VEXDREN-2710 file (C-alpha; in Angstrom, 1 decimal):
% VEXDREN-2710
k/r/px/py/pz
1/MET/129.0/101.5/98.7
2/LYS/128.7/98.2/100.8
3/LYS/130.3/100.2/103.8
4/ALA/127.6/102.9/103.4
5/HIS/124.8/100.3/103.5
6/LEU/126.4/98.4/106.5
7/LEU/126.8/101.8/108.3
8/LEU/123.1/102.8/107.5
9/PHE/121.8/99.3/108.6
10/SER/124.0/99.6/111.9
11/VAL/122.4/103.1/112.5
12/LEU/118.9/101.7/111.8
13/THR/119.2/98.7/113.9
14/LEU/120.5/100.9/116.9
15/LEU/117.4/103.3/116.4
16/VAL/115.1/100.2/116.4
17/ILE/116.6/98.7/119.5
18/VAL/116.3/101.9/121.4
19/GLY/112.9/102.7/120.1
20/CYS/111.6/99.2/120.9
21/GLY/112.8/99.5/124.4
22/GLN/111.1/102.7/124.9
23/ASP/108.0/101.4/123.2
24/GLU/107.7/98.3/125.6
25/ALA/108.2/100.5/128.6
26/ASN/105.4/102.7/127.6
27/ASN/103.0/100.1/126.2
28/SER/103.2/97.2/128.6
29/ASP/99.6/97.4/129.6
30/THR/98.4/97.7/126.0
31/ASP/100.6/94.7/125.0
32/SER/99.1/92.7/127.8
33/GLU/95.8/93.4/126.7
34/ASN/96.5/92.4/123.3
35/LYS/98.2/89.2/124.4
36/LYS/95.1/88.5/126.5
37/ALA/92.7/89.1/123.5
38/VAL/94.8/86.8/121.2
39/THR/94.7/84.1/123.9
40/GLU/91.0/84.2/124.5
41/ASN/90.2/84.1/120.8
42/ASN/92.3/82.5/118.3
43/SER/90.2/84.1/115.3
44/GLU/92.6/86.3/113.1
45/GLU/89.8/88.6/112.6
46/SER/89.6/89.5/116.3
47/LYS/93.5/90.4/116.6
48/ASP/94.4/94.1/117.0
49/VAL/97.6/93.2/115.4
50/TYR/98.3/90.9/112.6
51/PHE/100.4/90.1/109.5
52/LYS/98.1/88.6/106.7
53/GLU/97.3/89.3/103.1
54/ASN/100.5/91.4/102.5
55/GLU/99.8/93.7/105.5
56/ALA/101.2/94.0/108.9
57/LYS/99.2/96.0/111.5
58/LEU/100.7/96.8/114.9
59/ASN/99.6/99.4/117.6
60/ASP/101.7/102.2/116.2
61/LEU/102.0/101.4/112.4
62/LYS/100.8/99.6/109.5
63/LEU/103.0/98.2/106.6
64/LYS/101.3/97.2/103.3
65/ILE/103.3/95.2/100.8
66/THR/102.3/96.5/97.3
67/LYS/105.0/94.7/95.0
68/THR/107.7/92.3/94.9
69/LYS/110.3/91.5/92.4
70/VAL/113.5/89.6/91.9
71/ILE/116.3/91.7/90.4
72/PRO/119.4/90.0/88.9
73/ALA/122.8/91.5/89.9
74/GLY/123.9/94.3/87.7
75/LYS/120.4/95.2/86.7
76/THR/118.4/98.4/87.5
77/GLY/117.8/98.4/91.3
78/ASN/120.7/96.0/91.8
79/GLU/123.5/97.8/89.9
80/HIS/126.0/97.2/92.4
81/GLY/125.0/93.9/93.8
82/GLU/126.8/90.5/93.4
83/LYS/123.7/88.4/94.0
84/PRO/120.2/88.7/92.9
85/ILE/117.8/90.4/95.2
86/PHE/114.3/90.1/96.3
87/ALA/112.8/93.7/96.3
88/ILE/109.6/94.6/98.1
89/TRP/107.8/97.9/97.7
90/TYR/105.4/98.9/100.6
91/LYS/103.4/101.6/102.1
92/ALA/104.0/102.6/105.7
93/THR/101.4/104.3/107.9
94/ASN/102.1/106.0/111.2
95/LEU/99.3/105.4/113.6
96/SER/100.6/107.2/116.4
97/GLU/102.2/110.4/117.4
98/LYS/105.8/108.7/117.6
99/ASP/108.6/109.4/115.1
100/ILE/108.4/106.6/112.7
101/ASP/110.3/106.5/109.4
102/PRO/109.5/103.9/106.7
103/ILE/112.8/101.9/106.7
104/THR/113.1/101.7/110.5
105/ALA/109.5/100.6/110.7
106/TRP/110.1/97.7/108.2
107/MET/113.4/96.5/109.9
108/ALA/111.7/96.5/113.4
109/VAL/109.0/94.3/112.0
110/PHE/110.2/92.1/109.3
111/GLU/112.8/89.4/108.7
112/ALA/113.3/87.4/105.5
113/VAL/114.3/83.7/105.4
114/GLN/114.9/81.4/102.7
115/ASP/114.5/77.9/104.0
116/ASN/117.1/76.1/101.8
117/ASN/119.3/74.7/104.6
118/PRO/118.2/71.5/106.5
119/ASN/120.3/72.5/109.5
120/SER/119.9/76.0/110.4
121/VAL/117.7/79.0/109.7
122/ASN/118.8/81.0/106.6
123/LYS/118.1/84.7/107.4
124/LEU/118.6/86.8/104.3
125/GLU/120.9/89.9/104.4
126/VAL/119.6/93.2/103.6
127/ALA/120.6/94.7/100.1
128/GLY/120.9/98.2/98.8
129/LEU/117.9/100.2/98.1
130/PRO/116.2/98.8/95.1
131/ASP/114.4/102.1/93.9
132/ASP/116.2/105.3/93.7
133/ARG/112.9/107.4/94.2
134/PHE/113.3/106.7/98.0
135/LEU/117.0/107.8/98.5
136/ASP/116.0/111.0/100.2
137/SER/112.7/109.9/101.7
138/GLN/113.4/106.6/103.4
139/LEU/114.5/108.1/106.8
140/GLU/112.1/111.0/106.9
141/THR/109.4/110.9/109.7
142/ILE/106.0/110.0/108.7
143/LYS/103.2/112.2/110.1
144/GLN/100.7/110.8/112.3
145/ASN/98.1/109.1/110.1
146/GLY/100.4/109.7/107.2
147/THR/101.4/107.3/104.7
148/VAL/104.7/107.0/102.8
149/GLU/106.0/104.5/100.1
150/ASN/109.4/103.0/100.3
151/ALA/111.2/99.7/99.2
152/VAL/113.5/97.3/100.7
153/ALA/115.6/94.3/99.2
154/TYR/117.2/91.1/100.5
155/GLU/120.2/89.2/98.9
156/LEU/118.9/85.8/97.6
157/ASP/120.9/82.6/98.2
158/ASP/119.2/80.9/95.4
159/LEU/116.4/81.3/92.8
160/LYS/114.2/78.4/93.6
161/THR/113.4/78.6/97.3
162/PRO/110.6/80.9/98.2
163/VAL/111.3/84.0/100.5
164/THR/109.4/84.0/103.8
165/LEU/108.7/87.1/105.6
166/ILE/108.1/86.8/109.4
167/ALA/106.5/89.7/111.3
168/THR/107.0/90.4/114.8
169/GLN/105.8/93.1/117.3
170/GLY/109.2/94.9/117.1
171/VAL/112.6/93.5/117.4
172/GLY/112.2/90.3/119.7
173/GLY/108.6/90.8/120.0
174/ASP/105.7/88.4/119.6
175/LYS/105.2/86.7/116.1
176/LEU/102.4/88.2/114.2
177/GLY/102.5/85.7/111.3
178/LYS/104.5/84.8/108.1
179/GLN/103.9/84.7/104.4
180/SER/105.9/83.1/101.7
181/TYR/106.7/84.6/98.4
182/ASN/107.6/82.5/95.3
183/ILE/110.6/83.6/93.5
184/LYS/109.7/84.2/89.9
END
């Protein structure tokens, strides 16, 4: 099972890197305009792209977090895990004509950190899919202006330190914002 997850994650990472390279080449003028707008006015309301109030908005997509939950190892949604997970349910909306699927969109935008190490950044590992409803749909292409639901999970290193989601404009892109979630 872990090998299947690792293979899926590797394929998704490759797709994200390839997609981001094409996106940067096609949207360099748009990115420059967005950076200029952000520089000229620091008000979050004036930004075209952002991450606030559980929503990340980029030029091509929008991701809205609808629910979070800690699932202990061995429980429904984390049956095969050895660590507790932080599960996130979200809606992904394709705002472009590009081929976008919900899981690749998430992986291109977010990374999860648990700041429990004084000496280094503790990026959390992606865990197995926490909701079987999305087994068949997580890699399906979202139609332009269409919205689909999905879920993702990260392995927790402790049950006290909040999880911080950091959103960027694609892999290696400009930081859009961050939000911390308490572990309950």
